[in-house]
KOLVOVEX-524138 format. One record per atom (N, C-alpha, C, O, CB): residue number from 1; residue in one letter; chain; atom name; x, y, z. Coordinates in steps of 0.02 Angstrom, whole numbers, plus 50000, padded with zeros to 5 digits. Glycine has a CB too. Layout:
BEGIN
n  res  chain  atom  x  y  z
NUM  A  A  CA  X  Y  Z $
...
//
This chain:
BEGIN
n  res  chain  atom  x  y  z
1  M  A  N  41787  51993  46857 $
1  M  A  CA  41843  52017  46817 $
1  M  A  C  41863  51962  46768 $
1  M  A  O  41871  51904  46786 $
1  M  A  CB  41903  52036  46862 $
2  I  A  N  41870  51982  46706 $
2  I  A  CA  41894  51936  46654 $
2  I  A  C  41965  51956  46637 $
2  I  A  O  41980  52015  46626 $
2  I  A  CB  41848  51938  46590 $
3  E  A  N  42009  51906  46636 $
3  E  A  CA  42079  51918  46620 $
3  E  A  C  42097  51875  46559 $
3  E  A  O  42082  51815  46557 $
3  E  A  CB  42126  51901  46680 $
4  V  A  N  42128  51907  46510 $
4  V  A  CA  42153  51872  46451 $
4  V  A  C  42229  51877  46453 $
4  V  A  O  42257  51932  46455 $
4  V  A  CB  42123  51902  46384 $
5  I  A  N  42261  51819  46454 $
5  I  A  CA  42335  51818  46455 $
5  I  A  C  42359  51788  46390 $
5  I  A  O  42343  51731  46373 $
5  I  A  CB  42362  51778  46517 $
6  K  A  N  42398  51828  46353 $
6  K  A  CA  42427  51802  46290 $
6  K  A  C  42498  51781  46305 $
6  K  A  O  42539  51821  46329 $
6  K  A  CB  42425  51857  46233 $
7  F  A  N  42513  51718  46292 $
7  F  A  CA  42581  51693  46299 $
7  F  A  C  42613  51691  46230 $
7  F  A  O  42583  51667  46182 $
7  F  A  CB  42582  51622  46332 $
8  G  A  N  42674  51718  46225 $
8  G  A  CA  42709  51720  46162 $
8  G  A  C  42783  51732  46172 $
8  G  A  O  42808  51727  46228 $
8  G  A  CB  42680  51773  46116 $
9  A  A  N  42818  51748  46118 $
9  A  A  CA  42890  51763  46120 $
9  A  A  C  42907  51807  46061 $
9  A  A  O  42873  51806  46010 $
9  A  A  CB  42933  51697  46120 $
10  D  A  N  42960  51846  46069 $
10  D  A  CA  42982  51892  46016 $
10  D  A  C  43001  51855  45952 $
10  D  A  O  42990  51881  45898 $
10  D  A  CB  43041  51933  46040 $
11  W  A  N  43029  51796  45958 $
11  W  A  CA  43053  51758  45901 $
11  W  A  C  42998  51720  45864 $
11  W  A  O  43010  51691  45811 $
11  W  A  CB  43106  51709  45923 $
12  C  A  N  42938  51720  45891 $
12  C  A  CA  42882  51681  45865 $
12  C  A  C  42844  51719  45810 $
12  C  A  O  42813  51770  45824 $
12  C  A  CB  42834  51661  45922 $
13  G  A  N  42847  51694  45749 $
13  G  A  CA  42813  51726  45693 $
13  G  A  C  42738  51731  45703 $
13  G  A  O  42710  51786  45694 $
13  G  A  CB  42827  51689  45630 $
14  P  A  N  42703  51677  45721 $
14  P  A  CA  42631  51681  45732 $
14  P  A  C  42614  51730  45789 $
14  P  A  O  42561  51761  45788 $
14  P  A  CB  42604  51612  45748 $
15  C  A  N  42658  51735  45839 $
15  C  A  CA  42646  51783  45893 $
15  C  A  C  42647  51854  45867 $
15  C  A  O  42608  51897  45888 $
15  C  A  CB  42698  51774  45950 $
16  R  A  N  42693  51867  45822 $
16  R  A  CA  42697  51934  45791 $
16  R  A  C  42635  51948  45749 $
16  R  A  O  42612  52005  45743 $
16  R  A  CB  42761  51941  45748 $
17  M  A  N  42607  51894  45719 $
17  M  A  CA  42546  51903  45678 $
17  M  A  C  42487  51925  45721 $
17  M  A  O  42446  51965  45698 $
17  M  A  CB  42529  51837  45642 $
18  V  A  N  42481  51899  45782 $
18  V  A  CA  42424  51917  45824 $
18  V  A  C  42435  51980  45865 $
18  V  A  O  42389  52006  45896 $
18  V  A  CB  42408  51859  45871 $
19  A  A  N  42497  52006  45865 $
19  A  A  CA  42514  52064  45906 $
19  A  A  C  42468  52124  45893 $
19  A  A  O  42446  52156  45941 $
19  A  A  CB  42586  52084  45894 $
20  P  A  N  42453  52142  45830 $
20  P  A  CA  42408  52199  45819 $
20  P  A  C  42338  52189  45849 $
20  P  A  O  42309  52236  45876 $
20  P  A  CB  42401  52212  45744 $
21  S  A  N  42312  52129  45845 $
21  S  A  CA  42246  52115  45875 $
21  S  A  C  42249  52121  45951 $
21  S  A  O  42203  52149  45982 $
21  S  A  CB  42223  52044  45856 $
22  V  A  N  42303  52097  45981 $
22  V  A  CA  42310  52101  46054 $
22  V  A  C  42316  52174  46075 $
22  V  A  O  42286  52194  46125 $
22  V  A  CB  42372  52061  46077 $
23  E  A  N  42354  52213  46038 $
23  E  A  CA  42361  52285  46055 $
23  E  A  C  42295  52321  46048 $
23  E  A  O  42279  52364  46089 $
23  E  A  CB  42414  52318  46009 $
24  K  A  N  42256  52304  45998 $
24  K  A  CA  42190  52334  45988 $
24  K  A  C  42144  52317  46047 $
24  K  A  O  42106  52359  46071 $
24  K  A  CB  42158  52311  45921 $
25  L  A  N  42146  52254  46070 $
25  L  A  CA  42107  52234  46128 $
25  L  A  C  42130  52271  46191 $
25  L  A  O  42088  52291  46232 $
25  L  A  CB  42112  52157  46138 $
26  K  A  N  42195  52279  46199 $
26  K  A  CA  42221  52315  46257 $
26  K  A  C  42195  52387  46257 $
26  K  A  O  42176  52414  46309 $
26  K  A  CB  42298  52315  46257 $
27  E  A  N  42196  52419  46198 $
27  E  A  CA  42171  52488  46193 $
27  E  A  C  42097  52492  46212 $
27  E  A  O  42075  52541  46243 $
27  E  A  CB  42181  52516  46122 $
28  K  A  N  42059  52441  46193 $
28  K  A  CA  41987  52441  46206 $
28  K  A  C  41971  52425  46279 $
28  K  A  O  41928  52457  46309 $
28  K  A  CB  41953  52390  46162 $
29  Y  A  N  42006  52376  46308 $
29  Y  A  CA  41987  52351  46374 $
29  Y  A  C  42031  52375  46432 $
29  Y  A  O  42006  52380  46488 $
29  Y  A  CB  41988  52278  46373 $
30  N  A  N  42094  52388  46421 $
30  N  A  CA  42137  52407  46477 $
30  N  A  C  42128  52481  46494 $
30  N  A  O  42174  52521  46488 $
30  N  A  CB  42211  52392  46460 $
31  I  A  N  42067  52496  46515 $
31  I  A  CA  42050  52565  46534 $
31  I  A  C  42020  52563  46604 $
31  I  A  O  41996  52511  46627 $
31  I  A  CB  42000  52598  46483 $
32  E  A  N  42021  52620  46636 $
32  E  A  CA  41993  52625  46704 $
32  E  A  C  41920  52605  46705 $
32  E  A  O  41881  52627  46663 $
32  E  A  CB  42002  52696  46732 $
33  G  A  N  41902  52563  46752 $
33  G  A  CA  41833  52542  46760 $
33  G  A  C  41814  52481  46719 $
33  G  A  O  41758  52456  46726 $
33  G  A  CB  41789  52597  46743 $
34  S  A  N  41859  52456  46677 $
34  S  A  CA  41844  52398  46636 $
34  S  A  C  41845  52334  46678 $
34  S  A  O  41886  52328  46724 $
34  S  A  CB  41894  52393  46578 $
35  S  A  N  41801  52288  46662 $
35  S  A  CA  41801  52223  46696 $
35  S  A  C  41842  52171  46658 $
35  S  A  O  41839  52112  46674 $
35  S  A  CB  41728  52199  46705 $
36  V  A  N  41879  52194  46608 $
36  V  A  CA  41921  52150  46567 $
36  V  A  C  41992  52178  46568 $
36  V  A  O  42003  52238  46560 $
36  V  A  CB  41895  52143  46494 $
37  Q  A  N  42041  52133  46578 $
37  Q  A  CA  42111  52152  46578 $
37  Q  A  C  42148  52107  46529 $
37  Q  A  O  42142  52046  46533 $
37  Q  A  CB  42142  52148  46649 $
38  I  A  N  42187  52137  46484 $
38  I  A  CA  42226  52099  46435 $
38  I  A  C  42300  52105  46454 $
38  I  A  O  42325  52160  46465 $
38  I  A  CB  42214  52125  46362 $
39  T  A  N  42335  52048  46458 $
39  T  A  CA  42406  52047  46477 $
39  T  A  C  42444  52004  46427 $
39  T  A  O  42419  51954  46402 $
39  T  A  CB  42415  52020  46549 $
40  S  A  N  42506  52025  46411 $
40  S  A  CA  42550  51985  46369 $
40  S  A  C  42608  51960  46411 $
40  S  A  O  42638  51998  46449 $
40  S  A  CB  42575  52025  46307 $
41  I  A  N  42624  51895  46403 $
41  I  A  CA  42678  51864  46441 $
41  I  A  C  42727  51833  46391 $
41  I  A  O  42707  51797  46345 $
41  I  A  CB  42650  51810  46490 $
42  D  A  N  42791  51848  46400 $
42  D  A  CA  42844  51817  46360 $
42  D  A  C  42864  51751  46393 $
42  D  A  O  42885  51751  46451 $
42  D  A  CB  42906  51865  46353 $
43  V  A  N  42856  51696  46358 $
43  V  A  CA  42869  51630  46387 $
43  V  A  C  42943  51621  46407 $
43  V  A  O  42958  51585  46454 $
43  V  A  CB  42849  51576  46339 $
44  D  A  N  42988  51655  46371 $
44  D  A  CA  43059  51649  46386 $
44  D  A  C  43076  51687  46450 $
44  D  A  O  43121  51666  46487 $
44  D  A  CB  43101  51676  46329 $
45  Q  A  N  43042  51741  46464 $
45  Q  A  CA  43055  51781  46523 $
45  Q  A  C  43015  51757  46583 $
45  Q  A  O  43031  51776  46640 $
45  Q  A  CB  43040  51854  46509 $
46  N  A  N  42964  51717  46572 $
46  N  A  CA  42920  51693  46626 $
46  N  A  C  42908  51618  46620 $
46  N  A  O  42850  51597  46613 $
46  N  A  CB  42853  51731  46624 $
47  P  A  N  42961  51578  46624 $
47  P  A  CA  42951  51506  46614 $
47  P  A  C  42907  51473  46668 $
47  P  A  O  42871  51426  46653 $
47  P  A  CB  43019  51472  46613 $
48  E  A  N  42910  51497  46729 $
48  E  A  CA  42870  51467  46782 $
48  E  A  C  42795  51480  46771 $
48  E  A  O  42754  51435  46780 $
48  E  A  CB  42891  51495  46850 $
49  L  A  N  42778  51541  46751 $
49  L  A  CA  42708  51557  46737 $
49  L  A  C  42683  51516  46677 $
49  L  A  O  42626  51493  46676 $
49  L  A  CB  42699  51633  46724 $
50  S  A  N  42726  51509  46627 $
50  S  A  CA  42708  51469  46569 $
50  S  A  C  42696  51396  46589 $
50  S  A  O  42649  51364  46566 $
50  S  A  CB  42763  51473  46515 $
51  K  A  N  42740  51370  46632 $
51  K  A  CA  42732  51301  46656 $
51  K  A  C  42668  51293  46697 $
51  K  A  O  42632  51244  46690 $
51  K  A  CB  42794  51279  46698 $
52  E  A  N  42655  51342  46739 $
52  E  A  CA  42595  51341  46782 $
52  E  A  C  42531  51336  46740 $
52  E  A  O  42483  51302  46759 $
52  E  A  CB  42592  51404  46826 $
53  H  A  N  42531  51370  46682 $
53  H  A  CA  42472  51370  46638 $
53  H  A  C  42476  51317  46584 $
53  H  A  O  42434  51314  46539 $
53  H  A  CB  42465  51438  46606 $
54  K  A  N  42528  51273  46589 $
54  K  A  CA  42536  51217  46542 $
54  K  A  C  42540  51240  46469 $
54  K  A  O  42508  51211  46425 $
54  K  A  CB  42478  51168  46550 $
55  I  A  N  42579  51292  46458 $
55  I  A  CA  42588  51319  46390 $
55  I  A  C  42640  51276  46354 $
55  I  A  O  42697  51273  46375 $
55  I  A  CB  42610  51394  46392 $
56  Q  A  N  42619  51243  46300 $
56  Q  A  CA  42664  51201  46262 $
56  Q  A  C  42674  51228  46191 $
56  Q  A  O  42724  51212  46159 $
56  Q  A  CB  42638  51130  46259 $
57  S  A  N  42628  51269  46167 $
57  S  A  CA  42632  51299  46101 $
57  S  A  C  42612  51373  46107 $
57  S  A  O  42570  51391  46149 $
57  S  A  CB  42586  51263  46049 $
58  I  A  N  42643  51414  46066 $
58  I  A  CA  42627  51485  46066 $
58  I  A  C  42611  51508  45995 $
58  I  A  O  42636  51478  45947 $
58  I  A  CB  42684  51527  46096 $
59  P  A  N  42571  51559  45988 $
59  P  A  CA  42537  51596  46041 $
59  P  A  C  42483  51554  46074 $
59  P  A  O  42454  51509  46044 $
59  P  A  CB  42507  51661  46013 $
60  A  A  N  42470  51571  46136 $
60  A  A  CA  42417  51540  46174 $
60  A  A  C  42381  51594  46214 $
60  A  A  O  42413  51639  46241 $
60  A  A  CB  42444  51483  46221 $
61  F  A  N  42317  51588  46219 $
61  F  A  CA  42276  51636  46255 $
61  F  A  C  42238  51600  46310 $
61  F  A  O  42202  51552  46297 $
61  F  A  CB  42227  51673  46208 $
62  I  A  N  42247  51623  46371 $
62  I  A  CA  42211  51596  46429 $
62  I  A  C  42158  51647  46448 $
62  I  A  O  42172  51706  46455 $
62  I  A  CB  42261  51581  46489 $
63  F  A  N  42097  51624  46457 $
63  F  A  CA  42042  51667  46477 $
63  F  A  C  42020  51647  46547 $
63  F  A  O  42000  51590  46559 $
63  F  A  CB  41982  51663  46427 $
64  K  A  N  42024  51694  46593 $
64  K  A  CA  42005  51681  46663 $
64  K  A  C  41947  51727  46683 $
64  K  A  O  41942  51783  46659 $
64  K  A  CB  42065  51692  46711 $
65  R  A  N  41905  51700  46726 $
65  R  A  CA  41853  51742  46757 $
65  R  A  C  41862  51734  46832 $
65  R  A  O  41860  51678  46858 $
65  R  A  CB  41781  51721  46733 $
66  D  A  N  41871  51789  46866 $
66  D  A  CA  41880  51790  46938 $
66  D  A  C  41936  51742  46959 $
66  D  A  O  41930  51707  47010 $
66  D  A  CB  41815  51771  46974 $
67  G  A  N  41991  51741  46920 $
67  G  A  CA  42050  51701  46937 $
67  G  A  C  42047  51629  46917 $
67  G  A  O  42096  51592  46928 $
67  G  A  CB  42061  51705  47008 $
68  V  A  N  41992  51606  46888 $
68  V  A  CA  41984  51536  46868 $
68  V  A  C  41987  51531  46792 $
68  V  A  O  41951  51567  46757 $
68  V  A  CB  41917  51507  46895 $
69  M  A  N  42031  51487  46766 $
69  M  A  CA  42035  51478  46694 $
69  M  A  C  41970  51449  46668 $
69  M  A  O  41947  51397  46692 $
69  M  A  CB  42095  51434  46676 $
70  I  A  N  41941  51482  46618 $
70  I  A  CA  41879  51460  46588 $
70  I  A  C  41891  51425  46521 $
70  I  A  O  41862  51373  46507 $
70  I  A  CB  41831  51520  46579 $
71  T  A  N  41935  51455  46481 $
71  T  A  CA  41949  51426  46415 $
71  T  A  C  42019  51446  46393 $
71  T  A  O  42051  51490  46422 $
71  T  A  CB  41897  51448  46363 $
72  K  A  N  42042  51413  46339 $
72  K  A  CA  42109  51425  46312 $
72  K  A  C  42104  51420  46237 $
72  K  A  O  42070  51377  46210 $
72  K  A  CB  42161  51373  46341 $
73  I  A  N  42140  51465  46202 $
73  I  A  CA  42147  51461  46130 $
73  I  A  C  42221  51455  46115 $
73  I  A  O  42261  51495  46139 $
73  I  A  CB  42115  51525  46094 $
74  V  A  N  42240  51404  46077 $
74  V  A  CA  42309  51394  46058 $
74  V  A  C  42316  51406  45983 $
74  V  A  O  42277  51379  45944 $
74  V  A  CB  42335  51323  46078 $
75  G  A  N  42365  51446  45964 $
75  G  A  CA  42377  51461  45894 $
75  G  A  C  42353  51531  45877 $
75  G  A  O  42331  51569  45919 $
75  G  A  CB  42343  51410  45850 $
76  V  A  N  42359  51547  45813 $
76  V  A  CA  42339  51613  45789 $
76  V  A  C  42263  51621  45796 $
76  V  A  O  42225  51579  45773 $
76  V  A  CB  42361  51623  45715 $
77  A  A  N  42243  51675  45828 $
77  A  A  CA  42172  51690  45836 $
77  A  A  C  42160  51761  45810 $
77  A  A  O  42199  51806  45823 $
77  A  A  CB  42149  51684  45911 $
78  T  A  N  42106  51769  45774 $
78  T  A  CA  42090  51835  45747 $
78  T  A  C  42063  51881  45802 $
78  T  A  O  42043  51857  45856 $
78  T  A  CB  42038  51829  45690 $
79  Y  A  N  42063  51945  45788 $
79  Y  A  CA  42034  51993  45835 $
79  Y  A  C  41962  51974  45849 $
79  Y  A  O  41940  51975  45906 $
79  Y  A  CB  42038  52065  45806 $
80  D  A  N  41924  51957  45796 $
80  D  A  CA  41853  51940  45804 $
80  D  A  C  41844  51880  45850 $
80  D  A  O  41798  51879  45891 $
80  D  A  CB  41822  51927  45736 $
81  K  A  N  41886  51829  45842 $
81  K  A  CA  41881  51769  45884 $
81  K  A  C  41895  51786  45957 $
81  K  A  O  41860  51763  46002 $
81  K  A  CB  41929  51714  45859 $
82  L  A  N  41947  51826  45969 $
82  L  A  CA  41964  51845  46038 $
82  L  A  C  41908  51887  46068 $
82  L  A  O  41889  51877  46126 $
82  L  A  CB  42030  51885  46039 $
83  E  A  N  41883  51934  46030 $
83  E  A  CA  41828  51978  46053 $
83  E  A  C  41765  51937  46068 $
83  E  A  O  41732  51948  46118 $
83  E  A  CB  41813  52032  46000 $
84  E  A  N  41750  51889  46024 $
84  E  A  CA  41692  51846  46034 $
84  E  A  C  41699  51806  46099 $
84  E  A  O  41650  51798  46137 $
84  E  A  CB  41682  51799  45974 $
85  T  A  N  41758  51781  46112 $
85  T  A  CA  41770  51741  46173 $
85  T  A  C  41761  51785  46235 $
85  T  A  O  41732  51763  46284 $
85  T  A  CB  41841  51710  46172 $
86  I  A  N  41787  51846  46232 $
86  I  A  CA  41779  51893  46289 $
86  I  A  C  41705  51907  46300 $
86  I  A  O  41681  51904  46357 $
86  I  A  CB  41818  51959  46276 $
87  K  A  N  41669  51923  46247 $
87  K  A  CA  41598  51939  46253 $
87  K  A  C  41558  51880  46280 $
87  K  A  O  41512  51888  46320 $
87  K  A  CB  41570  51962  46185 $
88  N  A  N  41575  51819  46258 $
88  N  A  CA  41541  51760  46284 $
88  N  A  C  41554  51752  46359 $
88  N  A  O  41508  51735  46396 $
88  N  A  CB  41565  51697  46247 $
89  L  A  N  41614  51765  46381 $
89  L  A  CA  41629  51761  46453 $
89  L  A  C  41592  51815  46492 $
89  L  A  O  41571  51803  46549 $
89  L  A  CB  41704  51767  46465 $
90  Q  A  N  41584  51873  46462 $
90  Q  A  CA  41548  51927  46496 $
90  Q  A  C  41474  51911  46504 $
90  Q  A  O  41443  51932  46553 $
90  Q  A  CB  41556  51992  46457 $
91  T  A  N  41445  51873  46458 $
91  T  A  CA  41373  51860  46460 $
91  T  A  C  41356  51794  46494 $
91  T  A  O  41298  51783  46512 $
91  T  A  CB  41345  51861  46391 $
92  Q  A  N  41405  51750  46503 $
92  Q  A  CA  41392  51687  46537 $
92  Q  A  C  41377  51698  46610 $
92  Q  A  O  41405  51742  46642 $
92  Q  A  CB  41451  51639  46529 $
93  K  A  N  41332  51658  46636 $
93  K  A  CA  41320  51660  46708 $
93  K  A  C  41380  51627  46742 $
93  K  A  O  41410  51580  46714 $
93  K  A  CB  41253  51624  46727 $
94  V  A  N  41396  51650  46801 $
94  V  A  CA  41455  51626  46837 $
94  V  A  C  41450  51553  46854 $
94  V  A  O  41502  51519  46857 $
94  V  A  CB  41465  51666  46899 $
95  D  A  N  41392  51527  46866 $
95  D  A  CA  41385  51457  46886 $
95  D  A  C  41382  51407  46828 $
95  D  A  O  41373  51348  46839 $
95  D  A  CB  41323  51449  46928 $
96  E  A  N  41391  51431  46767 $
96  E  A  CA  41390  51386  46708 $
96  E  A  C  41453  51345  46705 $
96  E  A  O  41461  51304  46659 $
96  E  A  CB  41381  51426  46644 $
//
């Protein structure tokens, strides 16, 4: 299972810029039977989760495979960059 967690806030301009891309990814992947799950977390409403993931700047994207963080993107990321990262995680061998 691949999990993508987007950390952001309502007041964050760059977070609003990436929102359409995140929603498009959710429409594509958050379906029954998918091995990818996209989640959005508000840092103001979830300070402990943000601290746990060492979020210091937003937007930030955490990519996990089977519960283990594999990579992180901080800042504005395009739909293509997010999609490429997901696809790379899907094709990587687990022991890499």
